[in-house]
LOVO-877526 format. One record per residue (C-alpha): residue in three letters; residue number from 1; x, y, z. Coordinates in nm, 3 decimals, decimal comma. Each point is the difference from the previous one (the first is absolute). Example, Ala and Ser with C-alpha at 12.3 -4.5 7.8 and 13.67 -1.06 7.14 Angstrom:
residuo|num|east|north|up
ALA|1|1,230|-0,450|0,780
SER|2|0,137|0,344|-0,066
END
This chain:
residuo|num|east|north|up
MET|1|2,906|0,790|0,250
LYS|2|-0,376|0,032|-0,038
SER|3|-0,059|-0,355|0,123
PHE|4|0,222|0,072|0,306
GLU|5|-0,200|0,314|0,076
LYS|6|-0,325|-0,196|-0,035
TYR|7|0,133|-0,263|0,240
ASN|8|0,092|0,264|0,261
ALA|9|-0,335|0,174|-0,040
ALA|10|-0,186|-0,329|0,044
ARG|11|0,213|-0,092|0,300
ARG|12|-0,064|0,340|0,163
ARG|13|-0,377|-0,047|-0,046
PHE|14|0,025|-0,347|0,149
LEU|15|0,194|0,118|0,308
GLN|16|-0,226|0,303|0,051
ARG|17|-0,311|-0,217|-0,023
SER|18|0,144|-0,256|0,244
THR|19|0,088|0,277|0,249
LEU|20|-0,345|0,158|-0,027
VAL|21|-0,178|-0,332|0,042
ALA|22|0,210|-0,096|0,303
GLY|23|-0,050|0,341|0,161
ALA|24|-0,373|0,005|-0,063
ALA|25|-0,038|-0,355|0,128
ALA|26|0,171|0,085|0,329
TRP|27|-0,263|0,253|0,107
HIS|28|-0,295|-0,122|-0,207
SER|29|-0,078|-0,281|0,245
LEU|30|-0,041|0,257|0,278
LEU|31|-0,298|0,161|-0,170
PRO|32|-0,360|-0,104|0,075
ALA|33|-0,167|-0,228|-0,255
TRP|34|-0,216|0,277|-0,149
ALA|35|0,306|0,214|-0,074
ARG|36|0,205|-0,273|-0,157
GLY|37|-0,215|-0,056|-0,309
GLY|38|0,127|0,298|-0,199
LEU|39|0,363|-0,106|0,046
GLN|40|-0,032|-0,361|-0,106
ALA|41|0,063|0,075|-0,367
ASP|42|0,324|0,183|0,086
LEU|43|0,118|-0,297|0,205
THR|44|-0,040|-0,231|-0,298
GLY|45|0,248|0,212|-0,192
LEU|46|-0,246|0,013|-0,291
GLY|47|-0,057|0,376|0,003
ALA|48|-0,380|-0,006|-0,004
LEU|49|-0,195|0,246|-0,215
SER|50|-0,361|0,080|0,077
GLY|51|-0,267|0,225|-0,146
SER|52|-0,162|0,000|-0,342
THR|53|0,263|0,151|-0,233
PHE|54|0,344|-0,151|-0,047
ASP|55|0,317|0,058|-0,202
LEU|56|0,195|-0,315|-0,075
ASN|57|0,334|0,019|-0,183
VAL|58|0,145|-0,313|-0,160
ALA|59|0,376|0,019|-0,045
ASP|60|0,322|-0,200|-0,018
ASP|61|0,165|-0,018|0,339
SER|62|0,228|-0,209|0,219
SER|63|-0,104|-0,209|0,301
VAL|64|0,213|-0,139|0,280
ILE|65|-0,088|-0,361|0,086
ASN|66|0,196|-0,166|0,281
GLY|67|0,268|0,267|-0,038
LYS|68|0,039|-0,032|-0,377
ALA|69|-0,127|0,250|-0,258
GLY|70|-0,180|-0,102|-0,317
ARG|71|-0,195|0,164|-0,283
SER|72|-0,371|0,039|0,064
ILE|73|-0,311|0,170|-0,137
LEU|74|-0,171|0,181|0,284
ILE|75|-0,303|0,219|0,059
ASN|76|0,087|0,319|0,190
GLY|77|0,340|-0,153|0,078
GLN|78|-0,141|-0,268|0,231
LEU|79|0,025|-0,380|0,021
PRO|80|-0,277|-0,106|0,025
ALA|81|-0,189|0,295|-0,151
PRO|82|-0,193|0,223|0,242
LEU|83|-0,287|-0,150|0,195
LEU|84|-0,320|0,158|-0,136
ARG|85|-0,272|0,046|0,265
TRP|86|-0,345|0,071|-0,139
THR|87|-0,358|-0,001|0,125
GLU|88|-0,286|-0,193|-0,155
GLY|89|-0,242|0,229|-0,183
ASP|90|0,263|0,259|-0,093
GLU|91|0,121|0,070|-0,352
VAL|92|0,376|0,006|-0,051
THR|93|0,218|0,176|-0,255
LEU|94|0,351|-0,132|-0,060
ARG|95|0,243|0,188|-0,226
VAL|96|0,260|-0,257|-0,107
SER|97|0,310|0,152|-0,163
ASN|98|0,241|-0,220|-0,194
GLN|99|0,364|0,103|0,044
LEU|100|0,134|-0,322|-0,151
GLY|101|0,146|-0,047|-0,345
GLU|102|-0,272|-0,253|-0,078
ASP|103|-0,378|-0,031|0,024
THR|104|-0,152|-0,076|0,339
SER|105|-0,339|-0,053|0,163
ILE|106|-0,177|-0,060|0,330
HIS|107|-0,263|-0,269|0,050
TRP|108|-0,222|0,031|0,309
HIS|109|-0,010|-0,364|0,098
GLY|110|-0,340|-0,120|0,121
LEU|111|-0,177|0,333|-0,038
LEU|112|-0,339|0,025|-0,170
LEU|113|0,021|0,295|-0,236
PRO|114|-0,067|0,103|-0,363
PHE|115|0,212|-0,215|-0,232
GLN|116|0,171|0,310|-0,147
MET|117|0,154|0,055|0,345
ASP|118|0,120|-0,359|0,049
GLY|119|0,350|0,079|-0,127
VAL|120|0,088|-0,289|-0,232
PRO|121|0,183|0,121|-0,314
GLY|122|-0,149|-0,132|-0,321
VAL|123|-0,315|-0,117|0,176
SER|124|-0,159|0,289|0,187
PHE|125|0,226|0,296|-0,093
PRO|126|0,312|0,070|-0,209
GLY|127|0,241|0,033|0,292
ILE|128|0,191|0,304|0,125
LYS|129|0,273|0,122|-0,233
PRO|130|0,334|0,134|0,131
GLY|131|-0,038|0,357|0,121
GLU|132|-0,381|-0,018|0,002
THR|133|-0,254|0,008|0,282
PHE|134|-0,315|-0,210|0,008
ILE|135|-0,286|0,091|0,232
TYR|136|-0,190|-0,287|0,160
GLU|137|-0,340|0,096|0,141
PHE|138|-0,249|-0,244|0,150
PRO|139|-0,246|-0,040|0,289
LEU|140|0,074|-0,235|0,289
ILE|141|-0,290|-0,241|0,028
GLN|142|0,166|-0,251|0,234
ALA|143|0,214|-0,024|0,311
GLY|144|0,289|-0,225|0,098
THR|145|0,367|-0,079|-0,064
TYR|146|0,122|0,024|-0,362
TRP|147|0,313|0,100|-0,190
TYR|148|0,126|0,161|-0,319
HIS|149|0,278|-0,083|-0,243
SER|150|0,137|0,046|-0,350
HIS|151|-0,156|-0,201|-0,282
SER|152|0,281|0,093|-0,242
GLY|153|0,269|-0,253|-0,090
LEU|154|0,189|-0,128|0,303
GLN|155|0,000|0,327|0,198
GLU|156|-0,183|-0,157|0,291
GLN|157|0,308|-0,211|0,076
LEU|158|0,204|0,319|0,044
GLY|159|-0,213|0,143|0,283
HIS|160|-0,293|0,160|-0,182
TYR|161|-0,272|-0,097|0,253
GLY|162|-0,169|0,130|0,313
PRO|163|-0,289|-0,068|0,244
ILE|164|-0,347|0,152|0,028
ILE|165|-0,234|0,017|0,300
ILE|166|-0,359|0,111|-0,059
GLU|167|-0,176|0,074|0,328
PRO|168|-0,368|-0,096|0,015
ARG|169|-0,247|0,290|0,002
GLY|170|-0,191|-0,158|0,287
ALA|171|0,105|-0,213|0,296
ASP|172|0,276|-0,250|-0,067
PRO|173|-0,111|-0,351|0,107
VAL|174|0,364|-0,075|0,087
LYS|175|0,089|0,134|0,343
TYR|176|0,366|0,084|0,063
ASP|177|0,220|0,239|0,196
ARG|178|0,294|0,028|-0,237
GLU|179|0,081|-0,100|-0,358
TYR|180|0,301|-0,060|-0,221
ILE|181|0,037|-0,058|-0,372
ILE|182|0,224|-0,297|-0,082
VAL|183|0,105|0,026|-0,366
LEU|184|0,173|-0,319|-0,111
SER|185|0,215|0,010|-0,313
ASP|186|0,304|-0,147|-0,172
TRP|187|0,309|0,188|-0,113
THR|188|0,277|-0,094|-0,242
PHE|189|0,313|0,195|-0,088
GLU|190|-0,015|-0,160|-0,345
ASN|191|-0,168|0,181|-0,288
PRO|192|-0,352|-0,150|-0,022
HIS|193|0,038|-0,048|-0,375
ARG|194|0,317|-0,202|0,067
VAL|195|-0,197|-0,212|0,247
PHE|196|-0,265|-0,064|-0,265
ALA|197|0,262|-0,082|-0,265
LYS|198|0,162|-0,255|0,232
LEU|199|-0,338|-0,164|0,063
LYS|200|-0,065|-0,022|-0,372
LYS|201|0,335|-0,173|-0,053
MET|202|-0,033|-0,232|0,300
SER|203|-0,320|0,013|0,206
ASP|204|0,166|-0,144|0,313
SER|205|0,291|0,248|-0,004
TYR|206|-0,082|0,110|0,356
ASN|207|-0,090|-0,340|0,142
PHE|208|0,297|-0,093|0,217
GLN|209|-0,202|-0,249|0,207
GLN|210|-0,019|-0,287|-0,247
HIS|211|-0,006|-0,370|0,090
THR|212|0,326|-0,149|0,128
VAL|213|0,139|-0,351|0,038
ARG|214|-0,103|0,015|0,366
ASP|215|-0,357|0,072|-0,109
PHE|216|0,010|-0,301|-0,231
PHE|217|0,104|-0,236|0,280
ALA|218|-0,278|0,142|0,218
GLU|219|-0,246|-0,079|-0,280
VAL|220|0,140|-0,354|-0,027
GLU|221|-0,055|-0,046|0,373
GLN|222|-0,357|0,122|-0,031
SER|223|-0,111|-0,151|-0,336
GLY|224|0,256|-0,269|-0,078
LEU|225|0,257|0,008|-0,277
ASP|226|-0,248|-0,067|-0,280
GLY|227|-0,239|0,269|0,124
ALA|228|0,278|0,256|0,043
LEU|229|0,140|-0,072|-0,346
ALA|230|-0,347|0,020|-0,155
GLN|231|-0,061|0,340|0,157
ARG|232|0,336|0,134|-0,119
MET|233|-0,062|-0,129|-0,352
MET|234|-0,349|0,151|-0,002
TRP|235|0,124|0,346|0,104
GLY|236|0,291|-0,027|-0,244
GLY|237|-0,230|-0,100|-0,285
MET|238|-0,213|0,309|0,063
ARG|239|0,313|0,215|0,032
MET|240|-0,143|0,135|0,324
ASN|241|0,133|0,021|0,352
PRO|242|-0,201|-0,077|0,316
THR|243|0,187|0,280|0,180
ASP|244|-0,107|0,260|-0,259
ILE|245|-0,228|0,190|0,238
SER|246|0,099|0,354|-0,098
ASP|247|0,161|0,135|-0,319
VAL|248|0,199|0,281|0,165
THR|249|0,140|-0,078|0,343
GLY|250|0,221|0,116|0,283
ALA|251|0,292|-0,073|-0,231
THR|252|-0,052|0,354|-0,132
TYR|253|-0,277|0,141|0,219
THR|254|0,019|0,187|0,327
TYR|255|-0,344|-0,013|0,161
LEU|256|-0,127|0,327|0,145
ILE|257|-0,251|0,129|0,252
ASN|258|-0,084|0,366|-0,055
GLY|259|0,314|0,035|-0,211
HIS|260|0,226|-0,147|0,270
GLY|261|0,208|-0,316|-0,031
PRO|262|0,017|-0,263|0,276
SER|263|0,310|0,156|0,160
ASP|264|-0,170|0,343|0,016
ASN|265|-0,269|-0,146|0,229
TRP|266|-0,292|0,237|-0,050
THR|267|-0,177|0,033|0,337
GLY|268|-0,353|0,090|0,103
LEU|269|-0,080|0,082|0,362
PHE|270|-0,295|-0,101|0,216
THR|271|-0,122|0,035|0,356
PRO|272|-0,085|-0,338|0,156
GLY|273|-0,374|-0,066|-0,017
GLU|274|-0,058|0,202|-0,316
ARG|275|-0,175|-0,136|-0,306
VAL|276|0,246|0,058|-0,284
ARG|277|-0,121|-0,011|-0,360
LEU|278|0,261|-0,114|-0,252
ARG|279|-0,089|0,075|-0,362
TYR|280|0,206|-0,237|-0,217
VAL|281|0,054|0,086|-0,367
ASN|282|0,196|-0,236|-0,223
ALA|283|0,151|0,249|-0,246
SER|284|0,267|-0,242|-0,122
ALA|285|0,077|-0,068|-0,362
MET|286|0,027|-0,379|0,025
SER|287|-0,019|-0,113|0,362
ILE|288|-0,265|-0,182|0,200
PHE|289|0,054|0,026|0,376
ASN|290|-0,094|-0,215|0,297
VAL|291|-0,061|0,237|0,291
ARG|292|0,004|-0,080|0,369
ILE|293|0,077|0,171|0,331
PRO|294|0,129|-0,271|0,236
ARG|295|-0,183|-0,002|0,335
LEU|296|-0,259|0,249|-0,122
PRO|297|-0,326|-0,115|-0,164
MET|298|-0,142|0,212|-0,282
THR|299|-0,368|0,063|-0,064
VAL|300|-0,069|0,056|-0,370
VAL|301|-0,262|0,275|-0,039
GLN|302|0,036|0,110|-0,361
ALA|303|0,108|-0,153|-0,331
ASP|304|0,074|0,209|-0,310
GLY|305|-0,152|0,305|0,166
LEU|306|-0,337|-0,156|0,089
ASN|307|-0,105|-0,102|0,350
VAL|308|-0,025|-0,368|0,087
GLN|309|-0,137|-0,183|0,300
PRO|310|0,290|-0,009|0,248
VAL|311|0,205|-0,320|-0,007
GLU|312|0,296|-0,067|0,229
VAL|313|0,309|-0,161|-0,154
ASP|314|0,369|-0,044|0,072
GLU|315|0,121|0,033|-0,359
PHE|316|-0,132|0,108|-0,337
GLN|317|0,131|0,006|-0,353
ILE|318|-0,028|0,327|-0,190
GLY|319|0,026|-0,019|-0,375
THR|320|0,151|0,273|-0,214
ALA|321|-0,245|0,295|-0,010
GLU|322|-0,225|-0,131|0,279
THR|323|-0,065|0,198|0,319
TYR|324|-0,097|-0,130|0,343
ASP|325|-0,083|0,196|0,314
VAL|326|0,052|-0,174|0,332
VAL|327|-0,043|0,106|0,362
VAL|328|0,246|-0,113|0,268
GLU|329|-0,019|0,055|0,377
PRO|330|0,347|-0,012|0,156
LYS|331|-0,054|-0,009|0,376
GLN|332|0,357|-0,030|0,130
GLU|333|0,292|0,241|0,011
THR|334|0,195|-0,192|-0,258
ALA|335|0,098|0,016|-0,365
TYR|336|-0,140|-0,208|-0,286
THR|337|0,152|-0,077|-0,340
ILE|338|-0,219|0,054|-0,305
MET|339|0,127|-0,280|-0,225
ALA|340|-0,079|0,003|-0,372
GLU|341|0,166|-0,304|-0,154
SER|342|0,008|-0,038|-0,379
ASN|343|-0,207|-0,304|-0,098
ASP|344|0,306|-0,176|-0,145
ARG|345|0,187|0,078|0,326
SER|346|0,297|0,156|-0,172
GLY|347|-0,023|0,314|0,214
PHE|348|-0,219|0,213|0,224
ALA|349|-0,110|0,349|0,094
ARG|350|0,000|0,083|0,367
ALA|351|-0,124|0,275|0,229
THR|352|-0,069|0,039|0,371
LEU|353|-0,299|0,088|0,214
SER|354|0,131|0,126|0,332
TYR|355|-0,106|0,170|0,321
ARG|356|0,311|0,220|-0,011
PRO|357|0,255|0,122|-0,257
GLY|358|0,299|-0,226|-0,052
ALA|359|-0,151|-0,319|0,136
THR|360|0,015|-0,301|-0,232
ALA|361|-0,126|-0,357|-0,007
PRO|362|0,165|-0,314|-0,138
VAL|363|-0,026|-0,032|-0,377
PRO|364|-0,113|-0,352|-0,096
SER|365|0,227|-0,201|-0,224
LEU|366|-0,119|-0,064|-0,353
ARG|367|-0,200|-0,321|-0,013
PRO|368|0,102|-0,281|-0,241
ARG|369|-0,082|0,078|-0,362
PRO|370|-0,326|-0,159|-0,121
THR|371|-0,042|-0,222|-0,303
LEU|372|-0,286|-0,050|-0,241
SER|373|-0,208|-0,315|0,034
MET|374|-0,200|-0,226|-0,231
LYS|375|-0,308|0,212|0,072
ASP|376|0,177|0,300|-0,151
MET|377|0,048|-0,207|-0,316
ALA|378|-0,365|-0,069|-0,089
MET|379|0,106|0,005|-0,362
ASP|380|0,023|-0,199|-0,320
HIS|381|0,336|0,074|-0,163
SER|382|-0,056|-0,216|-0,305
ASN|383|-0,118|0,306|-0,193
SER|384|0,320|0,197|0,046
GLY|385|0,067|0,209|-0,310
ARG|386|-0,327|-0,100|-0,166
ALA|387|-0,342|0,155|-0,004
PRO|388|-0,223|-0,147|0,274
MET|389|-0,325|-0,177|-0,052
ASN|390|-0,294|0,213|-0,104
HIS|391|-0,111|0,156|0,326
GLN|392|-0,337|0,104|-0,134
GLN|393|-0,082|-0,369|-0,050
LYS|394|0,127|-0,071|0,349
ASN|395|-0,214|0,281|0,140
ASP|396|-0,310|-0,128|-0,177
HIS|397|0,047|-0,331|0,176
HIS|398|0,110|0,114|0,346
MET|399|-0,136|0,349|0,057
ASN|400|-0,363|0,004|-0,101
HIS|401|-0,130|0,144|0,326
ALA|402|-0,375|0,002|0,039
GLY|403|-0,135|0,350|-0,040
MET|404|0,343|0,136|-0,087
GLY|405|0,070|-0,115|-0,354
HIS|406|0,339|-0,108|-0,131
ALA|407|0,312|0,155|0,138
GLU|408|0,170|0,227|-0,249
HIS|409|0,370|0,041|-0,061
SER|410|0,159|0,339|-0,016
GLY|411|0,062|0,007|-0,374
ALA|412|0,372|-0,075|0,001
LYS|413|-0,069|-0,370|0,040
ARG|414|-0,214|-0,006|-0,312
GLN|415|0,279|0,178|-0,188
ALA|416|0,254|-0,248|0,138
HIS|417|-0,184|-0,288|-0,163
ASP|418|0,105|0,138|-0,339
HIS|419|0,369|-0,034|0,083
PRO|420|0,184|-0,325|-0,088
THR|421|0,221|0,038|0,308
TRP|422|-0,041|0,165|0,336
PRO|423|0,352|0,089|0,120
GLY|424|-0,129|0,204|0,293
VAL|425|-0,142|-0,305|0,178
VAL|426|0,199|-0,287|0,149
GLY|427|-0,290|-0,181|0,167
LEU|428|-0,368|0,013|0,087
ALA|429|-0,160|-0,055|0,338
MET|430|-0,209|-0,306|-0,082
LYS|431|-0,109|-0,056|0,360
PRO|432|-0,011|0,349|0,151
VAL|433|-0,167|0,034|0,339
ASN|434|-0,130|0,281|0,216
ARG|435|0,276|0,082|0,251
LEU|436|-0,148|0,310|0,167
GLY|437|-0,021|-0,186|0,332
GLU|438|0,357|-0,130|-0,017
ARG|439|0,300|0,153|0,167
PRO|440|0,262|0,140|-0,239
VAL|441|0,302|-0,208|-0,094
GLY|442|0,249|-0,022|0,286
LEU|443|-0,258|0,075|0,268
GLU|444|-0,191|-0,328|-0,018
ALA|445|0,153|-0,151|0,315
VAL|446|0,085|0,297|0,223
GLY|447|-0,142|-0,044|0,348
HIS|448|-0,199|0,320|0,022
ARG|449|-0,300|0,170|-0,161
VAL|450|0,050|0,106|-0,363
LEU|451|-0,250|0,214|-0,188
VAL|452|-0,163|-0,157|-0,307
TYR|453|-0,243|0,170|-0,238
THR|454|-0,298|-0,198|0,131
ASP|455|0,060|0,160|0,343
LEU|456|-0,096|0,337|-0,146
LYS|457|-0,362|0,112|0,015
SER|458|-0,125|0,344|-0,095
LEU|459|-0,105|0,207|0,301
GLU|460|-0,315|0,110|-0,182
ILE|461|-0,227|-0,189|-0,235
ASN|462|0,128|0,005|-0,356
PRO|463|-0,152|0,284|-0,204
ASP|464|-0,104|-0,243|-0,276
THR|465|-0,130|-0,345|0,089
ARG|466|-0,165|-0,080|-0,333
THR|467|0,045|-0,333|-0,174
VAL|468|0,280|-0,002|-0,254
GLY|469|-0,123|0,038|-0,358
ARG|470|0,318|-0,059|-0,197
GLU|471|0,337|-0,167|0,049
ILE|472|0,340|0,062|-0,157
GLU|473|0,290|-0,240|0,044
LEU|474|0,355|0,127|-0,027
HIS|475|0,321|-0,202|0,023
LEU|476|0,325|0,124|0,154
THR|477|0,269|-0,141|-0,229
SER|478|0,377|-0,006|-0,036
ASN|479|0,312|-0,147|-0,148
MET|480|0,227|0,057|0,297
GLU|481|0,314|-0,121|-0,176
ARG|482|-0,041|0,279|-0,258
TYR|483|-0,145|0,239|0,258
MET|484|-0,325|0,042|-0,192
TRP|485|-0,306|0,100|0,205
SER|486|-0,349|0,037|-0,140
PHE|487|-0,374|-0,047|0,028
ASP|488|-0,149|-0,277|-0,213
GLY|489|0,339|-0,057|-0,162
LEU|490|0,036|0,344|-0,154
LYS|491|0,196|0,294|0,135
PHE|492|-0,148|0,351|0,010
SER|493|0,152|0,114|-0,330
GLU|494|-0,154|-0,298|-0,183
VAL|495|-0,361|0,064|0,103
ASN|496|-0,226|0,214|-0,219
GLU|497|-0,329|-0,024|0,188
PRO|498|-0,071|0,112|0,358
ILE|499|-0,189|-0,208|0,252
ARG|500|-0,355|0,138|-0,004
PHE|501|-0,196|0,071|0,316
TYR|502|-0,343|0,166|-0,008
LYS|503|-0,118|0,265|0,240
GLY|504|-0,258|-0,131|0,242
GLU|505|0,057|-0,371|-0,064
ARG|506|0,095|-0,255|0,263
LEU|507|0,302|-0,183|-0,135
ARG|508|0,214|-0,288|0,121
LEU|509|0,368|0,001|-0,098
THR|510|0,163|-0,340|0,045
LEU|511|0,380|-0,006|0,014
VAL|512|0,200|-0,316|-0,068
ASN|513|0,370|0,011|0,085
ASP|514|0,181|-0,220|-0,253
THR|515|0,338|0,107|0,140
MET|516|0,200|-0,118|0,299
MET|517|0,027|0,341|0,162
PRO|518|-0,249|0,210|0,201
HIS|519|-0,129|0,308|-0,180
PRO|520|-0,149|0,309|0,171
ILE|521|-0,269|0,092|-0,252
HIS|522|-0,127|0,360|0,004
LEU|523|-0,309|0,144|-0,167
HIS|524|-0,011|0,379|-0,035
GLY|525|-0,308|0,212|0,052
MET|526|-0,216|-0,239|0,200
PHE|527|-0,005|-0,244|0,289
PHE|528|-0,084|-0,366|-0,038
ASP|529|-0,170|-0,236|0,245
VAL|530|0,216|-0,306|0,065
VAL|531|-0,212|-0,315|-0,029
THR|532|0,088|-0,166|0,330
GLY|533|-0,331|-0,167|0,085
GLU|534|-0,135|0,302|0,185
HIS|535|-0,295|0,116|-0,208
ASP|536|-0,077|0,344|0,144
PHE|537|0,325|0,082|0,183
LYS|538|0,265|-0,089|-0,256
PRO|539|0,332|0,181|0,053
ARG|540|0,025|0,284|-0,252
LYS|541|0,344|0,065|-0,145
HIS|542|0,183|0,166|-0,288
THR|543|0,297|-0,242|0,002
ILE|544|0,016|-0,372|0,073
VAL|545|0,282|-0,254|-0,003
VAL|546|-0,089|-0,300|-0,219
LYS|547|0,197|-0,304|0,113
PRO|548|0,173|-0,243|-0,239
GLY|549|-0,243|-0,254|-0,146
GLU|550|-0,297|0,190|0,142
LYS|551|-0,341|0,066|-0,150
MET|552|-0,187|0,273|0,183
ALA|553|-0,269|0,256|-0,078
VAL|554|-0,099|0,356|0,076
ASP|555|-0,336|0,168|-0,059
ILE|556|-0,006|0,349|-0,150
SER|557|-0,265|0,270|-0,044
PRO|558|0,153|0,245|-0,251
GLU|559|-0,119|0,359|0,034
ALA|560|0,264|0,238|-0,135
VAL|561|-0,009|0,007|-0,381
GLY|562|0,347|0,021|-0,156
ASP|563|0,321|-0,193|-0,060
TRP|564|0,174|-0,156|0,298
ALA|565|0,327|-0,187|0,042
PHE|566|-0,007|-0,360|0,124
HIS|567|0,335|-0,162|0,076
CYS|568|0,231|-0,197|0,219
HIS|569|0,155|0,244|0,247
LEU|570|0,340|-0,169|-0,006
LEU|571|0,168|0,282|-0,191
TYR|572|0,220|-0,211|-0,227
HIS|573|-0,290|-0,235|-0,080
MET|574|-0,212|0,295|-0,107
HIS|575|0,293|0,144|-0,195
ALA|576|0,039|-0,336|-0,177
GLY|577|-0,365|0,006|-0,111
MET|578|-0,228|-0,127|0,279
MET|579|-0,252|0,280|-0,046
ARG|580|-0,330|0,061|-0,177
ILE|581|-0,249|0,286|-0,044
VAL|582|-0,351|-0,027|0,142
SER|583|-0,253|0,221|-0,179
VAL|584|-0,313|0,076|0,200
LEU|585|-0,277|0,077|-0,251
ASP|586|-0,359|0,112|0,026
GLN|587|-0,242|-0,290|-0,023
ASP|588|-0,130|0,108|-0,342
SER|589|0,350|0,051|-0,146
ASP|590|0,111|-0,227|-0,284
THR|591|0,351|0,141|-0,034
END
């Protein structure tokens, strides 16, 4: 009976919200541009909150997705959680009350704040117990597009996330007439812990796009029988699948925009000739999206909350936890489809930009599913199940940079040398390459402009342009068959020592992806400068997707002393152990 009442309550909220949005949209376009700004948040359906003091209630709830109700964990009863609008220079107070039967938390993703306010249980605070209220207080020392989410268990998968906009105190270098938040996410009606258990038993449980006999004959036509057989034997010997692009797919996921499934068709209005700012937030648990608006170019103006030199593209990939702001200029009285295709092409999220309510545009068909290539396999699999060669010896030979000293490993690698076996690692990237200038898998041959990381340049000169004084190398490792994810071969629970940064140093962190999947890697509490070849205008980010077989680097200037989480932002990878703690210490600290 209670579940039926919850369903009806959720359905009533859904219908009321849809009616309000449709009614507001009908007369909103008649208002002058200056009067429309205050209503934009209502049109998103995100229930924006503004000011400096907030009450956020975390509770079990029910959400209606494509007409079907499912259990969720929501903030103030909303999916996504309320849009928080702040102003740079203010100080905010957020009273977060936990009405769940389990601990919860909120992490303010991408925000620079005291580590005690970062919201990671067991790292920066103990978490919020059932029935308790935790008060977050911190100053806003930045502007841009960010988001917030649970860092407790798998709650994020159940809807515990929401967007943040921090308005700049001064003039915004981005000129626009109207804006919309586009929160991308993935939804499953399965219990997230059941999803994880299925992955542990069989990592490709949700991969329904595996190679077929037809694919084999196509390979024979392209590479000959011997070549096709050799490739199949190679993949079989590694117990890997070239179609294993994403762990959790459209087989269980419905992909959402602002909490709406594809059939709901969330719509944002424009007047022809306006500059419309779209603030994309990838708040998904496990999904990387390829975003395009057919017939409408997008100018990227911000990445991860920080302004970049404008670059016009037709498509971009947004990794889990990344944000991108783009400006579009629709000039015709027509409708445009916002298409967010999952990178494995098992499903999509869809919305509409339109000059009037009710107008729609064609929805593109899903493109053929991509497959991994030899470049994604820059690995030596002869060490499977055994400890790798001594990396410190390898570093001494290969990484003695003049003026920089030897690269250090994070500590877990040195511990791993003591183990007779290394079950968490199937292979090592023996020939990793920098792939920052490459298009993501599946977008290599599309006939239009695709954003790559080397296209991004900071709008302003980087705040720290010193020469790097120290380097740390960290490997992204896995045993996909056993669904084991780790850094340097050890999962989070097996590591005793944090990665040590020192306040005021200039540090290079080199990441080597020994796995065959892309990983959105997120560092809490600080931004890093992506080493793209631009010396003084490197793009500054808090999350970056590291491609399979890639070796790339970021430069960091730690400032905030404390303990910070560092992890893959694919939720089930982090849950499986792909996480570490970074301790920022004073220069004279020995502990």
